[in-house]
N, C-alpha and C positions, 0 to 999 in steps of 0.2 A: 433391584433394579439400578441400572447403571445413571451414571451421572453424564452429561453432555458437553464436550469441549469443541467449540468451533472456531475453528481458524480459517481467516480469510485473507487472502493475497489481493490487494487492489494495486492495480499499475496500469500504465499509459500503453504501453507496447511491448510485444515479447519478439518481433521482427526484426528491430533496428535498435533498440535502447539496451545499450552495455549494461546499465545499472538495473534496469527491469529483466532482462535475461540472466545476470548474474546474481540478482537475488532470489529468482524463481529456481535455478537450481540449487543453490545453497537451502533454501527453505525446503524442496522437495526431499533433499537429503537428511534435513534435521527432521522433519515430520515423519520421514520413514524409520529413524533412529528412535525417537522418543514414544511414538503411538503404541509398542509393547508397553514401555513403563507406564503410559497412561492407562493403558487396557488393564494393567496389572491392578493399578491402584481403582479400579471400577469405572474407569470414564470411557465413554464411547467418544470417539474424535471424528469430526467432520471437518474435510479439507476442501477449501472452496477457492476458485480463481475466477476474479472478476475484472476483465479488461473494462477501462473507463473510455468509451468510443464516443461519447458525446457528453457534453456540459449539463444536460438533463439527468443523464445517469451519474455522473459524479455528484450533483447536487442531491440526489436520492441517495447516494451513501455517503454522503456530508464529507466526502473526500478532501482532503487537507493537501497532499503532496503525494507524490509517486517516487519510488513504491510506499505502499503501505502495509504494515501486515498488523490485523487485529486479533485478539484471542476474545471469545465472547462478548463483542462487539468494541472493546477497549483497543486501543492503539497501543503497540509495544512499548512505543516510544513517546516518553514524557513531554519532548518539545520537538518542534520541525525547525530543523537544520536543514540548509539547500546549499547549493553552488551551482554553477553553470554546467548544462547538460547539452553538449553538444548535439546528440543524437536526436534529442525531443525537440531542440531547437532546430535543426535540419527538419524533422517530421514536419513542423507547423512554420517554417518560414520565419519564425520569431524567435527572439532570445527567450529561453526558457530556463528555469531553475528548477533543479528536481530534489529529492532527498538524500542527504547524506547520513551517515550512522555514526554516532559517537560510540567509542567502547574502549574503558582501560585507557583514556587519556589520547587517543589517537581517533581520526576521522578516516570513515571509510565510505567508497560509494556503492559498494558490495558488502553487506555486513558479514563478519565472521560466523560461522557455524556456532563458536560458542556463545557468543552475543545472543544468537536468536534461541538455542537451545535453554538457555539462562532466563531471557525474557518471557518465552513463552511458559515454561515450568513455573516461573515466579507468578506469572499471570494467574496459570490455573490453580495452585497451591497456595498463594497469597493474594487473592483478588481486591484491589482497592476500592471496589465497588462503587466508584466515582460515577453519577449518571452523565451521559453525554451533555454537552452544553445545549440548550434549545434553539439558539440563535445561530444558526448556521449560514455562511455566506460563502459562496464559492470564492476561493482566493482570487487575485488579480491575474498573477501568475498562471493559473488554471484556464482562467477567461481568455488570457492571451492565447494560450497553446491552442484551446478549442478553437478560437476563431482564426488563429493562423491556418489550422488544419483544413477546417473548413473553406476558408477561401482559396486554400490550394486545390483541393478537391471540387469547388465550384458549389457547394451546399450550403444551406443555412448554419447562421452561427448564434443565432437567438436561441433563447429557451423555449420559446414557442413553436418552433421547429416551422417557421417560415422567413419569410426575407423582408 
């Protein structure tokens, strides 16, 4: 009986945002490369991409920053570091910060392949087992993004789905 590895890619936009698009491309390559290794070790890989289209969906997934990569429900990054994201700011019409990735003393808007491969394999073979915090609140930065995006599109920005 094989064990399961669930890799989730959570993001804001794959049409405009350079960070999300670049991370998507790198992650696709890494997952394609490491899947045979994981299968050889007895794991079945489930790879899912989820666009955070609304504040409600972001809350459902306990989304902290874009882009996010999780393995078996755990963020591969131990902290959230962000910088101004011109693409997402343009999408929402407001100033928005998105995730940057720290690896070997450098900061990247799009994570290097080696960083992702190491983080995913480490998550699978040495899971920390730490439960998610039960007290999640949608970060203000994401509230601002969704409110700006909704007002540009003429739709509702509250979590109740109404004005």
